[in-house]
C-alpha positions as CSV (number, residue, x, y, z in Angstrom):
1,M,142.1,168.9,98.0
2,L,141.7,165.2,97.9
3,T,143.2,163.4,101.0
4,L,144.1,159.7,100.7
5,T,145.0,157.3,103.5
6,V,148.4,155.6,103.2
7,S,146.8,152.3,102.2
8,E,144.7,154.1,99.5
9,R,147.8,155.8,98.1
10,L,149.7,152.5,98.1
11,A,146.9,150.7,96.3
12,L,146.7,153.4,93.6
13,K,150.5,153.4,93.2
14,S,150.5,149.6,92.7
15,R,147.7,149.9,90.1
16,A,149.5,152.7,88.2
17,H,152.9,150.9,88.2
18,A,152.3,149.1,84.9
19,L,151.1,152.2,83.1
20,N,153.2,154.2,80.7
21,P,152.4,157.9,81.5
22,T,152.7,160.5,78.8
23,V,152.1,163.4,81.2
24,M,153.3,163.7,84.8
25,I,152.0,166.3,87.1
26,G,154.7,167.7,89.4
27,N,154.8,170.0,92.4
28,A,153.5,172.9,90.4
29,G,150.2,171.0,89.8
30,L,148.0,171.2,86.8
31,T,149.6,174.1,84.9
32,E,148.7,175.5,81.5
33,S,151.5,173.6,79.8
34,V,150.4,170.3,81.4
35,L,146.9,170.9,80.1
36,K,148.2,171.6,76.6
37,E,150.3,168.4,76.6
38,I,147.2,166.4,77.8
39,A,145.2,167.9,74.9
40,A,147.9,167.0,72.4
41,D,148.2,163.5,73.6
42,L,144.4,163.0,73.4
43,K,144.4,164.2,69.8
44,R,147.3,161.8,68.9
45,S,145.5,158.9,70.4
46,N,142.3,159.4,68.4
């Protein structure tokens, strides 16, 4: 598992703040339903 320092995590959060996510990964992690949603979003964007 990737481990980030507090300053690295804060830097990434500040960069991502302006983004509009279509998929959010929760506590369950990268589940099959999340993978399907990512694939569907990628197809829609092409």
